[in-house]
C-alpha positions in Angstrom: 0.0 0.0 0.0 1.3 3.5 -0.8 -0.2 6.9 -0.1 0.6 10.6 -0.3 -0.5 13.4 2.1 -3.8 12.3 3.8 -3.5 9.0 2.0 0.0 8.8 3.5 -1.7 9.1 6.9 -3.9 6.2 6.0 -1.0 4.0 5.0 0.7 4.9 8.3 -2.5 3.7 10.0 -2.4 0.5 8.0 1.2 -0.2 9.0 0.4 0.3 12.6 -2.9 -1.5 12.9 -3.4 -4.0 10.0 -0.1 -6.0 9.8 -2.3 -9.1 9.6 -3.6 -7.9 6.2 -0.6 -6.1 4.6 3.2 -6.8 4.6 4.5 -3.4 3.5 3.4 0.2 3.3 4.7 3.5 1.9 3.8 6.9 3.3 4.8 9.9 1.2 4.6 13.3 3.1 2.0 11.8 5.5 -0.3 14.3 7.2 0.7 13.2 10.6 -0.6 16.5 12.1 -4.2 15.4 11.6 -6.3 15.4 14.8 -3.5 17.0 16.8 -0.9 14.3 15.8 -3.2 11.5 17.1 -1.5 8.9 15.0 1.8 9.4 16.7 0.4 8.4 20.1 -0.5 5.1 18.6 3.1 4.3 17.9 3.6 3.7 21.6 1.0 1.0 21.9 2.4 -2.6 22.3 2.4 -4.8 19.2 1.2 -8.0 21.0 2.6 -10.5 18.5 1.6 -8.3 15.6 3.3 -9.6 12.4 6.2 -7.6 11.1 5.5 -4.9 8.5 8.0 -3.1 6.3 7.2 0.6 6.3 8.8 3.5 4.4 8.0 7.1 5.1 9.4 10.3 3.6 9.0 14.0 3.8 9.8 16.8 1.3 11.0 20.3 2.1 7.8 21.2 3.9 7.2 23.8 6.7 5.1 23.9 9.8 3.0 21.1 11.1 4.1 18.7 8.3 7.8 19.0 9.3 6.9 18.9 13.0 5.0 15.6 12.6 7.8 14.0 10.7 10.4 15.1 13.3 8.1 13.6 16.1 7.8 10.4 14.1 11.6 10.1 13.7 12.1 10.7 17.4 9.6 8.0 18.4 10.9 5.4 16.0 14.5 6.1 17.1 13.5 5.5 20.7 13.1 1.8 19.8 9.6 1.4 21.3 8.1 0.1 18.1 8.8 -3.6 17.7 6.6 -4.7 14.8 7.9 -2.3 12.1 11.0 -2.6 9.9 11.1 1.0 9.0 13.1 3.5 7.0 12.7 7.3 6.8 14.0 9.6 4.2 14.0 13.4 3.7 13.9 14.9 0.2 15.0 18.5 0.8 14.9 19.4 -2.9 11.3 18.3 -3.4 7.9 20.0 -2.5 4.7 18.4 -1.3 3.5 18.2 -4.9 6.7 16.9 -6.5 7.6 14.3 -3.9 5.3 11.4 -4.8 7.4 10.1 -7.8 10.8 10.1 -6.0 9.2 9.0 -2.8 7.5 6.0 -4.3 10.7 4.9 -6.1 12.7 5.1 -2.9 9.8 3.4 -1.0 9.6 0.5 -3.4 13.4 0.0 -3.2 13.1 0.1 0.6 10.3 -2.4 1.1 11.7 -4.8 -1.5 15.3 -4.5 -0.3 17.0 -7.8 -0.6 14.6 -9.4 -3.1 16.9 -9.1 -6.1 20.1 -10.9 -5.0 22.0 -10.0 -8.2 24.7 -8.7 -8.6 25.9 -9.0 -5.0 25.6 -12.7 -4.6 28.0 -15.3 -5.9 26.8 -17.7 -8.6 24.2 -20.0 -7.0 22.5 -23.2 -8.0 18.7 -23.4 -8.4 18.4 -25.1 -5.0 20.6 -22.3 -3.4 18.5 -19.6 -5.0 15.2 -21.2 -3.8 16.7 -21.4 -0.3 17.7 -17.7 -0.6 14.2 -16.6 -1.4 12.6 -18.8 1.2 14.9 -17.2 3.8 14.0 -13.8 2.4 10.3 -14.6 2.8 10.8 -15.7 6.4 12.6 -12.4 7.2 10.3 -10.1 5.3 7.0 -11.8 6.3 5.9 -12.5 2.7 6.8 -14.8 0.0 7.4 -13.6 -3.6 8.3 -16.1 -6.3 11.2 -15.6 -8.6 10.2 -13.7 -11.7 11.3 -13.8 -15.3 14.1 -11.3 -14.6 15.5 -13.4 -11.7 15.5 -16.7 -13.6 17.1 -15.0 -16.7 19.8 -13.1 -14.9 20.8 -15.9 -12.5 20.8 -18.5 -15.2 23.0 -16.6 -17.6 25.2 -15.5 -14.7 25.8 -19.1 -13.8 26.4 -20.2 -17.4 28.9 -17.5 -18.1 30.7 -17.9 -14.8 31.8 -21.5 -15.2 28.7 -23.2 -13.8 26.9 -24.1 -17.1 24.9 -27.0 -15.6 23.5 -24.7 -13.0 22.6 -22.1 -15.7 20.8 -24.7 -17.7 18.8 -26.0 -14.7 17.8 -22.4 -13.6 16.7 -21.4 -17.1 14.8 -24.7 -17.6 13.0 -24.0 -14.3 12.3 -20.5 -15.6 10.6 -21.8 -18.7 8.5 -24.1 -16.6 7.4 -21.2 -14.4 6.9 -18.8 -17.3 6.3 -21.0 -20.4 5.4 -18.1 -22.7 8.5 -16.0 -22.0 10.4 -15.4 -25.2 13.3 -14.0 -23.1 13.7 -17.2 -21.1 13.4 -19.5 -24.1 16.0 -17.4 -26.0 18.4 -17.5 -23.0 17.9 -21.2 -22.7 18.8 -21.6 -26.4 22.0 -19.7 -25.6 23.1 -22.0 -22.8 22.1 -25.1 -24.7 24.3 -23.9 -27.5 27.1 -23.3 -25.0 26.7 -26.9 -23.9 26.9 -28.1 -27.5 23.3 -29.2 -27.5 22.5 -27.8 -30.9 19.1 -29.5 -31.5 17.8 -28.5 -28.1 19.1 -25.0 -28.6 17.3 -24.7 -31.9 14.0 -26.1 -30.4 14.2 -23.5 -27.6 15.0 -20.8 -30.1 11.9 -21.7 -32.2 9.8 -21.3 -29.1 11.4 -17.9 -28.4 10.7 -16.8 -32.0 7.1 -17.9 -31.7 6.4 -16.0 -28.5 8.4 -13.0 -29.5 6.3 -12.7 -32.7 3.1 -13.2 -30.8 4.0 -10.6 -28.2 5.5 -8.1 -30.6 8.5 -8.3 -28.4 11.1 -5.5 -28.5 13.7 -8.3 -28.5 12.4 -9.9 -31.7 15.4 -8.8 -33.8 17.9 -10.3 -31.4 15.9 -13.5 -31.0 15.6 -13.9 -34.8 19.3 -13.3 -35.2 20.2 -16.2 -32.8 17.6 -18.4 -34.5 19.2 -17.7 -37.9 22.6 -18.5 -36.5 21.4 -21.8 -35.0 19.8 -22.8 -38.2 23.0 -22.1 -40.0 25.0 -24.2 -37.6 22.5 -27.0 -37.8 22.7 -27.1 -41.5 26.5 -27.3 -41.5 26.3 -30.1 -38.9 24.2 -32.3 -41.1 
């Protein structure tokens, strides 16, 4: 959940009181002043086994009660009395109340999803190690998110190009099972099959990539067609 101004007050309320229904909230320039800063008094209430929530809040260069509320919020959070929030606060001194939603939401999304994308910091990992990584991430964050097309593609190619070709093949094969209509994953799988001298498997994967790229009007269609043409040429020479 994300909100700005009075909606930011609402997402603050959700982070404090509805951790059983949400796992993360973003509050951009929240109107913490509302009802004589009533929301800030609720920060001191005990969590009583409330599930953990990731919460990001920010403030632009704003005067008066807006700045006062944010300063009070920071003071209370720094006191350590709030146990059920994994929080981060940021101040955007070059933004106004009206300009801050864009940069605030970008920073907020990066904050609440911190750690989800393990590349490029991690070493090359097997599929099993990656699954364990994301399972541990889910336990720490309070919510499970499956690997997406980008994760399968980057991890698979990373492994293949860094001397773990079998791992790369396994990861990309799992990716095409999870996302069977992804031209990107089929094309990458064709690449690693070719690296492993599996020319017929590479061509079959490339044909799938071409089909889905054409169907989806993919921006990668020219690159996919180029690899397909190269594989057809190699196949013809091998016969």
